[in-house]
N, C-alpha and C positions, 0 to 999 in steps of 0.2 A: 889861806881859803880860795884861792884860784887857782891853785893847784888842786885841791881835792874838788872843785865845783868840773873842775876838766876832765878829772880821773871818773868823777860818777856819769857825769855826760856822755863819756866815752865808753866806758862800760855797760851803761842803759842801753843806749841807742845802736851801740855794736849786737848785742844780745838781740835788739829788737828788728835787727836790718841783717841778720845772718842770713843769705839764702841758701835753700837747702842745696846740696849736690844735684847735676841734672844726671839722669841715668845715660847709662851708653847710648839705648837706643834712640834718645832723644838728640844726641850729638847725630847720628844717622839720618834721622830724618826731619829734623828742625831747629838746624843750624843755624840758619837765618834768624829764626825766632827767637833763638837762646844770644843770640848779640844783641836783638832789638832790648831784650829786659838786659843785660848787660849794662847796656847804653843807659837805660831808663834808672837803672839802680847807681850809676854814677851820678846822674845829674840829682837824683835824691840824695846821695852822699853830699854834691856839692853844695843844694842847697842848705844841710844840717851843717856843714861846716862853715857857711855863710851865717846861718843865725846863731851859731855858737860865738862867730867873732863879734856879733851883734851882740849875744848875750854879755858877752866878756866886757865888752863895753861900756854896757849898762850895768855892769856889776861893780866898774871903776865907778864911775858916776855916783852909784849908791855907796860907795865906803865914802865918796866926797859929800853926799847929801844924807848923813846916817840922819838926819830929821825927818828925814821924807822917806824912812826905810819902810812905815807900810803900804805908801802908795807905790813902792818899788815892788812889793812881797806880790801886792794884787796884780800887778805887769808880769811877774814870775810865774804867778798863778795861771793867767791868759796864757803865756807862752807856752806852758807845761800843757795847758789844754790842746794849743795848737798842735802842738808836738805830740800828744796821744793821737790826735786827728788823724796827723799825719802819719804816725807809727801804725794806726789801725788801717789808713789806706794803703802801706807797704805792707800788713798783713794780710789785706783783703787781695792786693797784688800776687804776693806769695801762695795765696790759697790758691789763685786763679791758675799762677805758672805752675801748682804742683797738681791741680786737675789736669790741667791741660796735658803736662808730662805723663798723668794716668791715660788720659784719652789717646795721646800720641805712642803709648807705648801697645794698647789695647789695639792701636789701627795697625802699629807692625807687626803684633801676634796674627791677628785677622788676615793681614797681607800676606805674613809667611804660609797660614795655612792653605790663603788663596793661591799661592805658588806652588804648595806642593802638589794642590789638587791638579792645577796647572800641568805639572811636572808629570803627573802621572796619567793625566790625559793628550800630554804628546806621547809620552810613553804608547799607551794606546792606538794613538793614531798612529803613530810610527811603525805598528806591530801592522796596522790596519793599512797602511801604505803599500808595507811590503809584501801582505798577502795579495792585494790589487794587482800589485807591479807583478806578482809573480802569475797571477790571473791574466795579466794583461799577455806575459810574454807565451803563456800558452794559449791565448787564441789568437796570436798574432798571427799565424798560419791562417786562421780564418778573414782576419785583415787584409792579409795577402791575397787569399784568393776572390774575395772581395775584390779588390784594387783591378787584379785580373780581367775578372767578367766585365768591369766598368770599360777598361781599355777596349775591350774585345766587343761589349755593347754599342749599340748605334742608338737605343731609346733612353739611356742613362747616362746622365754627366756625371753625377756625385754618387757616394757611397748612399748618402741618408737619403734621397730618393730611392734609390734600389731598395733601402731597408723600409722606407715609407710604404714602398710598394709591396713589398714582402708582408710588414705586419697588415694591411689593407687585404690581402690575398689570406691570410692567419685567421684573420677576424670574420672574413666572407665565410673561409670553410666550417669557421667554428658556428655560425649562424645556420648554415646549410646542415651542419651535422646535429645541430637541435631542432632546426625545423623536421628532418628526418627522423630523430628520434622521437620528435611529437606525433610525425605522422606515422610511426609506426603503434604509437599508443593510443593514439586515434584508431585505427586499423584492428589493433586488439581489441579494445573498447568497442569496434562495431562488428568484430567477428563474435567476441562472447556476447553481445545482446543478440545479434542474429541466431545463434545456437542457440539462445536462452527461449528466443521467440519461436525458433522450429521444434523444440519440445514442448513448449507452451501448447502451438497449435496441434504437436503431435498429442497431447494430452486432451484437447479441445475436442481433436476428431474420435479419438478412442473412445471418450465419455459420449457423444452424437451415437456414433455405431452402437455402444453397448446401449443409450437409449432407445435407440434406432432396434436394434434385436429385440430388448426387452416390448417397443410397440407391435411389432411384427406377433411376437410371439401373443400378444393380447389379441393383436387382430384376427389370427389363426384361429385362438380358443373363440373369439368372439363370431367367427365365422363357420364353426365347427356348431356354437349354440344356437346360432341363428339356420343353419341347416337342419338341427337336429330340431327347432322348434317350427321352421317350416316342414319338416318330415309330419311333424305332430300335428299341425295345421292343415294338413292335406289329408292325414287319418281322421282329423276330425269331421272336416268338410265330406269326406267319403261315406264316414260312419253317418252322421248328421242326411247325408242324402238319402241311404239304405234306410236309416230308420224314420225321415220322413215318408219315403214310399212305402214302407210297412205300417208306419201310421196313417197313411191315406189310404192303403188296402182293409187296413184294421176299421176307418169309419166308414169307409164304403161297404164292407161287410155288414158293419152293424147295423148302420141304416138300412140295408137289403131286409136284414133279421127282423129291425124293428117293423119296416112295412108290412114283412109278411105276417108278423104277428098283429097287423092291425093297426097298427102305431102310425098316429097323424102329426106332421110336421107341417108347419108356414101357417097356420090357424092359432086362432084364438083357443088359450089352454091345452094347447097343444107343443109339443118338446121342439125346440129349436133346432134345425137342421144341424149345427156344427154343434150341439149340445150330445156330444158322444159318451160322456159319463152317464148324462140322465138316461138319455137310451138303454145303454149296457146296465143301469139300475132298473129300467122297463121291463125290460129283456130277460133279466133275471128272477123278477118278478113273473114273468108270463111263465118263465121255465119252472120256476116253482111251483106255480099253480098246475101246469100240465103233469110235473112230477106228483104232486097229490093227487091227481085224479086218477092216475096210472096206479097209482098204489091202492086207492081206494078201489079202483076195479079189481086189481090184483087181489086185493084181499078179500073182495066181494065174492069174485070166480073162485077162490079158496074155498071160503066157506057154503057156496053151492056145492060144489064136488065132494065136500066131506059131510054134507049131508045125503048126499045120494049113495054115497057106499055105507052108509049105517041102515040104509033100507034096505 
């Protein structure tokens, strides 16, 4: 019976406590951790061995106390529970160890990728270094030239002072060129503005000259019209003077004729001295009367002459 239990526990616990082999990468990166894990496993095995020995002693006591077999079975169950707990703890430790190994493996992979990237970067930097070294060799002639300039110069003691002064002069030159360019742009803008202003003023002067010419033409026409109306007015005044003189003469002759026929003026029921029309009417009546008288006399004379001839 003792041999059977021993084989049973050995087979059961050895299966539960079997540790998976650690990957090769873990030996490389976590050797110390692995040793710690092995030490922990040895401690667990020693504890199990001690517990197994204690269990065998108890089984021997059980054989001696078959009457208390039921109580011993309960103790065995408790021990089994404890063993199960220990096994679960061991399983947990094994799981953590596997997880840690997987993590270490991923870390190793990442480190490998990082190493590859760094190697590529080193290769690139090495190529860049070679290019820069070649450039330095090409530009060494300028450095030697600057060194000779510093040795002969009394103003500069170091090359960086000369380079700083050169950078300042280059920057000043660029600023002056910028200002000159801006000045040229302003001059060009002012020249264009002046040309536009001259053109506008020329157009304005031409417009005013056209207006002046039109006003001069209108003034000439107005003067000609004024001269025409002035001549007409002078002619009217001259004609009016003649007509006035003729009218005065007619009024005087009419008044004389009116007086000769016996007409009276300036009295009651008389014709006004300025009423030439009425005077002419009176003269017309007077002439008509006289003409009628003459006609009667002529007829009477003509009748008397006819009668004489008949006799």
